[in-house]
C-alpha positions, 0 to 999 in steps of 0.5 A: 456523491463521494464514497465516505468509507474511502474518505474516513481517516483510518489508523495505520499499522506500524509496518504500513506507516513506515511507508506512508507516514503516521495515520490516521489518514483516508484509504485514498491517501494511503493508496496514493502514498503507497503508489508514490513509494512503489514508483519512486523505488521502481518496484513495478515489474517492467514486463507487467506493471500491474505486478509489484516486486516488494522491498523489505519495508513493503514485504512487512506489509504484504507478508512476503517478498514474492511478486504480487498483483496490485489487486492482491496488494490492495487486500493485504494493505486493508489488513493494516488499516483499522 
């Protein structure tokens, strides 16, 4: 059975919608669009692809331009969904 909490459409903050588009949308779709954006803009650390080096737009969501692990990033993105 699918986890319905992940499939439930959630409101998206203005900072996050600048990257993934206007919500509401399920967390699964937010995650997919976020990774599409990261890969398109080559923000993965080439030496450790689990780490993300945010640009200006993504830094607004993450609260910093410092490199961040994809696990930490997921927690920060959760703050932008309601």
